[in-house]
C-alpha positions in Angstrom: -16.4 0.1 -1.0 -13.8 -2.0 -2.8 -14.0 -5.7 -3.5 -12.5 -8.0 -0.9 -11.4 -10.8 -3.3 -8.3 -9.9 -5.4 -8.8 -9.3 -9.1 -6.2 -9.4 -11.8 -6.8 -6.5 -14.2 -5.4 -7.1 -17.7 -4.8 -4.1 -19.9 -3.7 -4.8 -23.5 -4.8 -3.6 -26.9 -4.4 -7.1 -28.4 -7.7 -9.0 -28.0 -6.0 -12.4 -28.4 -3.6 -11.5 -25.5 -6.6 -10.6 -23.3 -8.4 -13.8 -24.1 -5.4 -16.1 -23.5 -4.4 -14.4 -20.3 -7.9 -14.5 -18.9 -8.1 -18.3 -19.7 -4.7 -18.8 -18.0 -5.8 -16.9 -14.9 -9.2 -18.7 -14.8 -7.4 -22.0 -14.9 -5.4 -21.0 -11.8 -8.5 -19.8 -9.9 -7.8 -16.0 -10.2 -10.7 -13.6 -10.9 -9.8 -11.2 -13.8 -11.1 -8.3 -15.8 -9.9 -7.3 -19.2 -9.5 -3.8 -20.7 -8.7 -3.2 -24.4 -7.2 0.3 -23.7 -5.5 2.3 -21.0 -8.3 4.9 -21.2 -11.0 2.3 -20.5 -9.1 0.9 -17.5 -8.4 4.3 -16.0 -12.0 5.4 -16.5 -13.6 2.3 -15.1 -11.3 0.9 -12.5 -12.2 0.9 -8.8 -9.3 2.6 -6.9 -10.1 0.6 -3.8 -10.1 -2.8 -5.5 -7.5 -5.3 -4.4 -5.3 -7.4 -6.7 -2.8 -6.5 -9.4 -2.5 -5.2 -12.9 -1.0 -7.0 -15.9 -0.1 -4.0 -18.1 1.0 -3.8 -21.7 3.8 -1.4 -22.1 3.3 -0.1 -25.7 -0.3 1.0 -26.2 -1.7 3.8 -28.4 -2.6 7.2 -26.8 -1.6 6.3 -23.2 1.4 3.9 -22.7 2.0 1.6 -19.8 4.4 3.9 -18.0 1.9 6.7 -18.0 -0.8 4.3 -16.7 1.6 3.3 -13.9 2.2 7.0 -13.0 -1.5 7.7 -12.8 -2.2 4.7 -10.6 0.6 5.7 -8.2 -0.5 9.4 -8.1 -4.1 8.3 -7.3 -3.1 6.6 -4.1 -3.6 2.9 -3.0 -1.5 1.8 -6.0 -2.0 -1.7 -7.3 1.1 -3.8 -8.0 1.9 -3.8 -11.7 3.3 -6.6 -13.9 4.5 -5.2 -17.2 4.1 -7.4 -20.2 5.6 -6.3 -23.4 6.8 -7.4 -26.8 9.8 -5.2 -26.7 11.8 -3.5 -24.0 15.0 -1.7 -23.3 17.0 -1.4 -20.1 16.2 2.3 -19.3 12.5 1.5 -19.6 12.7 -1.5 -17.4 14.7 0.5 -14.8 12.2 3.3 -14.9 9.2 0.9 -14.4 10.9 -1.0 -11.6 11.9 2.2 -9.8 8.3 3.4 -10.0 7.2 0.2 -8.2 6.5 -2.5 -10.8 6.7 -5.9 -9.3 7.9 -7.6 -12.6 8.7 -6.9 -16.2 7.9 -9.9 -18.5 8.3 -10.2 -22.3 5.8 -11.7 -24.8 5.3 -14.5 -25.4 5.3 -15.1 -21.7 5.7 -18.5 -19.9 2.4 -19.3 -18.2 4.0 -20.6 -15.0 6.2 -17.6 -14.8 3.3 -15.2 -15.2 1.2 -17.1 -12.6 4.0 -17.0 -10.1 4.4 -13.2 -10.7 0.6 -12.7 -10.2 0.7 -14.6 -6.9 3.7 -12.5 -5.7 2.0 -9.3 -6.7 -1.3 -10.1 -5.0 0.5 -11.1 -1.8 2.4 -7.8 -1.9 -0.9 -6.0 -2.3 -2.4 -7.9 0.6 0.5 -7.0 2.9 0.4 -3.4 1.8 -3.4 -3.1 2.5 -3.1 -4.8 5.9 -0.3 -2.4 6.9 -2.2 0.6 5.6 -5.3 -0.4 7.6 -3.1 -0.7 10.7 -1.7 2.8 10.1 -5.2 4.3 9.5 -6.3 2.8 12.8 -3.2 4.1 14.6 -3.8 7.6 13.3 -7.4 7.5 14.4 -6.3 6.5 17.8 -3.8 9.2 17.9 -6.4 11.8 17.0 -8.6 10.6 19.9 -5.9 11.7 22.4 -6.5 14.8 24.4 -3.9 17.6 24.1 -2.4 16.6 27.5 -2.3 12.9 26.5 -0.5 13.8 23.3 2.1 15.8 25.2 2.7 12.8 27.5 3.0 10.5 24.4 5.6 12.8 22.8 7.7 12.7 26.0 7.3 9.0 26.5 8.5 8.3 23.0 11.4 10.8 23.6 12.5 8.7 26.6 11.3 11.0 29.4 10.6 9.5 32.8 7.3 10.3 34.5 9.0 12.7 36.9 10.7 14.5 34.0 7.4 14.8 32.1 5.7 16.1 35.2 8.4 18.8 35.7 8.2 19.8 32.0 4.4 20.0 32.0 4.2 21.6 35.4 1.8 19.0 36.8 1.8 16.4 39.5 3.5 13.0 39.0 0.2 11.2 39.8 -1.5 13.2 37.1 1.1 12.2 34.5 0.7 8.6 35.4 -3.1 8.8 34.8 -2.6 10.5 31.5 0.0 8.0 30.5 -2.2 5.0 31.3 -5.1 6.5 29.4 -2.8 7.3 26.4 -1.5 3.7 26.3 -5.0 2.4 26.4 -6.3 4.6 23.7 -3.3 3.7 21.5 -4.0 0.1 22.2 -0.4 -0.7 23.1 1.0 -2.8 26.0 4.6 -1.6 26.1 6.7 1.5 25.3 8.5 -0.5 22.6 5.2 -1.2 20.9 4.2 2.4 21.2 7.5 3.6 19.7 7.2 1.3 16.8 3.7 2.4 16.0 4.6 6.1 16.3 7.6 5.6 14.0 5.5 3.8 11.4 2.9 6.6 11.4 5.7 9.1 10.8 4.8 11.1 13.9 7.6 13.2 15.1 7.7 13.5 18.9 8.3 17.0 20.2 11.3 17.5 22.3 
């Protein structure tokens, strides 16, 4: 089970950078962990941990962009702040398109870095809250009976109860019962709320 409190993971092959960044983060009240290589970070990190990563771009063996790719491919990606001594526009564009929250150059301004950390951790918090909501929604969806799911699909498609009853070959009263149970299981109070939830889950209603 991942840690609840956010942690700033610092990955850089320069020990002096690790020490200075950790002192800066400690002064601002952020918990942090340091890693002297990409290999060490990828081997030891907890994929479920909340927070963000301050990531050096140019490192031996595995560079920052490759670390970013592996984090994204592993799922539940942490926001990444790239910190580098040199950069070029194509690299910056590639990093940002892959989801980096910022791209800063060394020596970095302390206030700028702390602001970037706060922004990245807030983005991670929002992502995790939304992901938890979607997981809960999918679990609720899986709890529906086959008939309740058929009713849900038709409700989201805009069918009236009578139309649904005709399509399913059942009584109007029965459709109303299934609809009420479906709404209860999905924990929604209105059709608009149900439609938004289904859309966010990426569930395609059958027509």
